N, C-alpha and C positions, 0 to 999 in steps of 0.2 A: 504494500500500500504506500502511496505517496502521502506523507504527513505534512507536506508543504502548506503552511498557513492554517493548519488544523487547530481548532479550539482545544484548549487544555484546562484541566483543573490544576492550579498552581498552589503548592503548599510553601509558605514562606514565613520568615520571621521579620517582624517589624520592630526596629530598635528605637530606643528613646531619642536618638539624634535624628530620627526621621528616615534613616536608611532602611533598605529592604534587603534581606538575605534569602535568595531562593534555595529551597531545600530539596524538593522533589516535585514532579508533575506527573499527571496521568493523561494519557491520550487514548482515544478509542481506536481499536484496530478494525480491519474489514469485517470481522465477525461480531462486532459490537462489544467486545470485551475491553475493559479498561486496562491498559498496560502501564505499569508504574516505572518511572525512570528516576533514579536518585542522582542528584547533582553532586559531582565530585570536586568541582572548582568553577568559579565564575568571575566575570569581569563586568562591571556596570558600564554599559555603553549608551546610557540614556541621553537623549537630546531634547531640545525644546519641543514639548507636545507629545513626547513618547517615552515611556519607561521601557528599557530593554536591557537584556543581559546576554552576553556570549558565555555559554556554559559547556563544560565537559561532563558527559553523562555516559553511563554504560547501557547499551542496547544490544541484546542478544550476545552477551559476553564480549562485546567490542566497545572500545571507547569511541564516542562520537562527539563532534562539536555541533552544538545547536544554538540557535538564537531564540529566546523567548521574549515576547514583547506585548505591550498593550498601548492603546492610544489614550492620551490624557485629553485630547481635544473632543473625541466623541463621548468620553466619559461613560462608556458602556460597561466597563469593568471586565471585558472579555480578554483573556490572555490567549495568545497564539504561539505556535512553534514553527520554526523553519529548520529542517534537518539539512 
């Protein structure tokens, strides 16, 4: 399945200083099953109007680089992933 721009459930930690630490996310596969991906490292790449993180995660026992992001302009609260 192509997970490009797929909606995800993002589990993150919100710190007292206002920063966000992504911990893991869940993405639905082609069978409708939620696949859980733990984030092993990240870099905040947010820009004006968009919260985004470049993350290292493990998918099928392989390390993958992904981008998770949400728009602050639309304010819909939907997080997405680019593999």
